[in-house]
NULOSE-273734 format. One record per residue (C-alpha): residue number from 1; residue in one letter; x, y, z. Coordinates in Angstrom, 2 decimals. Layout:
! residues N
   n res      xx      yy      zz
 NUM   A       X       Y       Z
...
***
This chain:
! residues 304
   n res      xx      yy      zz
   1   M   -3.40    9.13  -29.98
   2   A   -2.08   12.69  -28.79
   3   S    1.05   13.71  -26.55
   4   K    0.94   16.73  -24.63
   5   Q    2.49   18.02  -20.84
   6   L    0.25   17.81  -18.46
   7   A   -0.48   17.12  -14.22
   8   V   -2.04   13.36  -13.57
   9   L   -3.63   13.34  -10.14
  10   F   -4.18    9.84   -8.17
  11   A   -6.46    9.82   -5.44
  12   D   -6.97    6.79   -3.57
  13   V   -9.00    5.82   -0.24
  14   S   -6.33    4.16    2.22
  15   D   -7.02    0.56    3.06
  16   S  -10.40   -0.18    1.61
  17   T  -10.25   -3.68    2.25
  18   T  -10.58   -3.50    5.64
  19   I  -13.12   -0.57    5.14
  20   Y  -15.36   -3.26    3.30
  21   E  -14.68   -6.16    5.59
  22   S  -15.31   -3.92    9.03
  23   I  -18.71   -1.91    7.91
  24   G  -20.01   -3.97    4.86
  25   D  -19.61   -3.90    0.98
  26   S  -22.60   -1.89    0.55
  27   R  -22.28    0.32    3.32
  28   A  -18.61    1.03    2.51
  29   L  -19.30    1.29   -0.96
  30   A  -21.99    4.37   -0.35
  31   A  -19.32    5.87    1.51
  32   I  -16.49    5.70   -1.19
  33   T  -19.25    6.92   -4.00
  34   S  -20.10    9.88   -1.88
  35   L  -16.61   10.98   -1.21
  36   F  -15.69   10.31   -4.54
  37   G  -18.60   13.08   -5.10
  38   E  -17.47   15.45   -3.48
  39   L  -13.88   15.08   -4.48
  40   S  -14.92   15.36   -8.31
  41   A  -16.79   18.33   -7.39
  42   K  -13.30   19.90   -6.11
  43   V  -11.19   18.79   -8.84
  44   K  -13.71   20.01  -12.04
  45   A  -14.01   23.41   -9.85
  46   G  -10.14   23.22   -9.75
  47   G   -9.97   23.01  -13.91
  48   G   -9.36   19.60  -13.74
  49   K  -11.06   16.47  -15.30
  50   V  -11.81   12.94  -13.84
  51   V  -10.39   10.64  -16.25
  52   K  -11.43    7.76  -14.36
  53   T  -12.70    5.90  -10.94
  54   L  -10.97    2.58   -9.97
  55   G  -13.36    1.00   -6.94
  56   D  -11.35    3.01   -4.57
  57   G   -9.26    5.01   -6.69
  58   M   -9.78    8.14   -9.25
  59   V   -7.69    9.44  -11.88
  60   C   -7.42   12.86  -12.94
  61   Q   -5.85   15.23  -15.05
  62   F   -4.84   18.65  -14.93
  63   K   -3.08   21.54  -17.57
  64   D   -0.76   22.40  -15.35
  65   A    1.37   21.52  -12.05
  66   D    0.00   24.41   -9.84
  67   A   -3.58   23.59  -10.64
  68   A   -2.74   19.37   -9.89
  69   F   -0.91   20.95   -6.44
  70   N   -3.86   22.89   -5.46
  71   A   -6.38   20.08   -6.22
  72   A   -4.37   17.66   -4.27
  73   C   -4.40   19.94   -1.19
  74   E   -7.85   20.93   -1.83
  75   L   -8.90   16.50   -2.08
  76   Q   -7.29   16.29    1.41
  77   A   -8.68   18.97    3.01
  78   T  -12.25   17.55    1.92
  79   A  -11.52   14.05    2.96
  80   V  -10.26   15.16    6.88
  81   A  -13.49   17.16    7.29
  82   A  -15.71   14.52    5.86
  83   E  -13.89   12.11    8.32
  84   A  -14.73   14.43   11.45
  85   G  -18.52   13.67   10.40
  86   D  -20.65   10.89   11.55
  87   G  -20.20    8.61    8.78
  88   P  -17.32    5.84    7.98
  89   K  -13.86    7.20    8.52
  90   L  -12.33    7.26    5.29
  91   T   -8.72    8.28    4.65
  92   L   -7.16    9.62    1.35
  93   K   -3.64    9.35   -0.09
  94   V   -2.75   11.31   -3.35
  95   G   -0.07   11.57   -5.64
  96   F    0.36   13.82   -8.92
  97   N    3.02   14.24  -11.39
  98   F    3.69   16.68  -14.20
  99   G    5.38   15.86  -17.51
 100   P    4.26   14.05  -21.04
 101   V    1.40   12.02  -21.47
 102   V    0.09   10.27  -24.26
 103   T   -4.05   10.71  -24.20
 104   E   -6.10    7.90  -26.33
 105   G   -9.88    7.69  -25.68
 106   G  -10.05    9.88  -22.71
 107   D   -7.50    7.79  -21.11
 108   V   -4.13    8.69  -19.95
 109   F   -1.05    6.51  -20.68
 110   G    2.88    6.98  -20.11
 111   D    5.82    7.11  -17.78
 112   T    4.36   10.24  -16.25
 113   V    1.40    8.06  -14.87
 114   N    3.31    5.16  -14.07
 115   V    5.18    7.08  -11.81
 116   C    1.78    8.56  -10.32
 117   A    0.50    5.49   -9.50
 118   R    3.48    4.51   -7.79
 119   L    3.22    8.18   -5.50
 120   S   -0.41    7.31   -4.28
 121   G    0.75    3.69   -3.67
 122   L    3.84    4.48   -1.31
 123   A    1.73    7.93    0.17
 124   G    0.61    7.13    4.15
 125   P   -2.76    7.97    4.97
 126   H   -3.50   12.10    4.75
 127   Q   -0.08   12.34    2.74
 128   V    0.58   14.32   -0.96
 129   L    3.13   12.67   -2.73
 130   T    4.84   14.55   -5.91
 131   T    8.15   14.06   -7.75
 132   R   10.92   17.04   -7.99
 133   Q   10.62   17.19  -11.73
 134   T    6.62   18.38  -11.00
 135   L    8.60   21.12   -7.88
 136   D   10.27   22.54  -11.24
 137   A    7.10   23.36  -12.83
 138   L    5.75   24.99   -9.81
 139   S    5.10   28.68   -8.98
 140   P    7.53   29.70   -6.41
 141   S    5.00   30.35   -3.55
 142   L    3.90   26.45   -3.94
 143   R    7.46   25.29   -4.44
 144   S    8.11   26.44   -0.72
 145   R    5.31   24.12    0.83
 146   T    7.04   20.67    0.27
 147   R    9.85   18.94    1.27
 148   Q   12.14   16.34   -0.44
 149   L   11.87   13.03    1.25
 150   H   14.03   10.62   -0.89
 151   A   14.78    8.92   -4.23
 152   L   12.70    5.70   -5.37
 153   K   14.08    3.14   -7.90
 154   V   11.22    2.53  -10.57
 155   R   11.32   -0.47  -12.24
 156   G   11.81    0.14  -16.00
 157   R   13.66    3.80  -15.65
 158   V   17.40    4.32  -15.75
 159   A   16.93    7.47  -13.48
 160   E   15.36    7.48   -9.86
 161   V   12.50    9.22   -8.93
 162   K   13.14   12.07   -6.49
 163   V    9.97   12.07   -4.00
 164   C    8.49   15.08   -2.71
 165   E    6.05   15.66   -0.34
 166   V    3.27   18.75   -0.03
 167   L    2.79   20.28    3.14
 168   W   -0.90   20.60    2.35
 169   R   -2.14   21.60    5.66
 170   A    0.25   25.36    5.30
 171   G   -1.45   27.99    4.20
 172   P   -1.52   31.98    4.30
 173   D   -3.89   31.76    7.24
 174   P   -2.58   29.71   10.21
 175   D   -6.14   28.81   11.33
 176   V   -7.51   28.38    8.09
 177   T   -6.28   25.43    5.26
 178   E   -7.95   25.73    1.69
 179   G  -11.26   26.90    3.33
 180   Y  -11.27   24.43    6.34
 181   S  -10.65   25.04    9.86
 182   R   -7.58   24.07   11.48
 183   S   -9.85   23.16   14.64
 184   A  -11.85   20.63   12.37
 185   L   -8.60   19.27   10.83
 186   N   -7.07   18.85   14.26
 187   Q  -10.28   16.76   15.18
 188   A   -9.99   14.45   13.09
 189   A   -5.60   13.69   13.51
 190   K   -6.61   13.62   17.24
 191   A   -9.37   11.05   16.59
 192   R   -7.08    8.24   15.29
 193   S   -2.79    7.39   14.96
 194   W   -1.34    4.65   13.13
 195   I    0.61    2.03   14.15
 196   L    2.59   -0.26   12.14
 197   K    2.50   -4.44   12.83
 198   L    5.12   -6.95   11.52
 199   T    4.25  -10.44   11.69
 200   Y    6.93  -13.38   10.88
 201   G    6.34  -16.90   12.11
 202   G    3.02  -16.32   14.28
 203   N    5.44  -13.50   15.83
 204   T    4.24   -9.57   15.84
 205   V    5.71   -6.46   16.66
 206   V    4.08   -3.35   16.90
 207   L    5.87    0.27   15.98
 208   E    4.36    3.12   16.90
 209   P    4.77    6.56   15.17
 210   K    8.12    7.65   17.16
 211   G    9.50    4.16   17.49
 212   T   12.07    2.18   15.74
 213   V   12.67   -1.84   15.10
 214   T   15.70   -3.72   13.44
 215   L   14.66   -6.89   11.23
 216   G   17.29   -9.52   10.67
 217   R   18.85  -12.96   11.34
 218   D   20.80  -12.10   14.29
 219   K   18.65  -12.78   17.98
 220   A   19.19   -8.91   19.04
 221   N   16.93   -7.84   16.48
 222   D   13.45   -7.09   17.66
 223   L   11.93   -9.08   14.94
 224   V   14.16  -12.17   14.19
 225   V   13.81  -13.45   10.41
 226   S   15.45  -17.29   10.10
 227   S   16.72  -17.10    7.16
 228   T   19.93  -17.79    5.24
 229   K   18.85  -14.83    2.68
 230   A   18.60  -12.44    6.11
 231   S   21.66  -10.55    6.79
 232   R   22.49  -10.36   10.76
 233   V   21.08   -6.78   10.86
 234   H   19.59   -6.56    7.74
 235   A   17.18   -3.74    7.70
 236   R   15.46   -0.59    9.78
 237   I   11.90    0.33   10.08
 238   Y   11.07    3.54   12.04
 239   G    8.39    6.05   11.91
 240   R    8.78    9.64   10.14
 241   G    6.05   11.70   10.56
 242   A    2.47   10.54    9.40
 243   N    5.38    7.52    7.42
 244   F    6.96    4.46    8.17
 245   V   10.19    3.69    6.45
 246   I   12.28    1.25    5.77
 247   V   16.16    1.50    5.55
 248   D   18.27   -1.35    3.53
 249   Q   21.43   -1.95    5.81
 250   S   22.21   -5.53    3.81
 251   S   24.39   -7.03    1.05
 252   N   21.44   -8.66   -0.72
 253   G   18.70   -6.12   -0.56
 254   T   15.37   -6.05    1.17
 255   H   12.44   -6.20   -1.60
 256   V    9.19   -4.22   -0.44
 257   A    6.05   -5.57   -2.32
 258   I    2.36   -3.07   -1.36
 259   D   -0.55   -4.57   -1.87
 260   G   -2.51   -3.39   -5.29
 261   N    1.19   -2.45   -6.83
 262   T    2.13   -5.17   -9.36
 263   R    5.80   -3.85   -9.42
 264   E    7.88   -4.73   -6.33
 265   I   10.74   -2.22   -5.10
 266   T   14.14   -3.40   -4.74
 267   L   16.26   -1.17   -2.34
 268   R   20.23   -1.93   -2.08
 269   R   21.20    0.46    1.08
 270   E   18.34    2.81    0.21
 271   E   15.16    3.62    2.18
 272   A   11.36    3.70    1.17
 273   V    8.01    4.88    2.28
 274   L    6.20    1.55    3.18
 275   G    2.43    1.48    2.07
 276   E   -0.60    0.75    3.78
 277   R   -0.01   -2.69    3.88
 278   G    1.96   -5.53    1.90
 279   Y    5.23   -7.94    2.43
 280   I    8.56   -7.28    2.67
 281   G   11.50   -9.66    1.93
 282   L   15.00   -9.91    3.20
 283   G   17.66  -10.84    0.14
 284   G   14.81  -11.90   -1.62
 285   P   12.00  -11.45   -3.63
 286   A    8.70  -10.55   -1.02
 287   S    6.12  -11.73   -3.82
 288   K    7.43  -15.38   -3.34
 289   Q    7.07  -17.61   -0.31
 290   G    9.40  -18.38    1.98
 291   D   11.27  -18.26    5.29
 292   H   12.45  -14.68    4.09
 293   V    9.32  -12.96    3.82
 294   L    7.15  -11.30    6.39
 295   R    4.00   -9.32    6.63
 296   Y    3.42   -5.69    7.38
 297   R    0.19   -3.34    7.82
 298   L   -1.13   -0.11    9.06
 299   E   -3.66   -0.25   11.55
 300   I   -5.93    3.19   12.93
 301   R   -5.54    2.72   16.90
 302   K   -8.09    4.87   18.69
 303   T   -6.93    7.79   21.35
 304   T   -8.63    9.64   23.54
***
């Protein structure tokens, strides 16, 4: 075992389960494998190393934060350019983190890696998330291309993790981002938009990117959750940029279980970015069945 300072990057294909269901296992696997081939080449060209691939995700390492930042931008630009083609539309979500890492047998372990996994799980399609700790390790020119989002509680850690977003589309040339034309990026962005569907007790509420909904026991809420665990006005969800954010307004807390994540987020008068699909528990664990739990899911809506 060896401990060193490294940057770790997780890149995951968004909503892979739906992709496999909609186009079939063979075609989906071929598309993801092809995309990962392109992404792996970008990682190596940027001085990084692909540690491993995990079905619809890949784990990479870099010697410093700047290299991971540049690679994250390059990976998103590559994925968006591929989206504009004729093949299956695959979107990417990326998280990277810099800090102490334990390496063993070619793999990476430790708190830095665990936080990175959470970041990629929370990121939305086309989004890159990192931490304030990583920002401090970036060169000033790259640091200026970020914005702070919110603080995140990670199980097993006393201190909160300050989450930041990388404005990866920004570049020195307003018409070119990391070697890809602005028109190509806009073409993919206009081809689709994301909506959030919330389902409870057979009722479904659709949230638009610029909208907001309230959840709670009171009948005045947009989605009424008939549970004694829920507060009258328990939580609010609203669109912010390309993401949907949930804000706890209750006395008992709001729990979020994102599909594919073993750890559940607990919010107490806090907010968090929702992953692509999962469960929300009002006043109790989201991972347990009950009348306090509702289902959420991001879906692609084709636009003309």
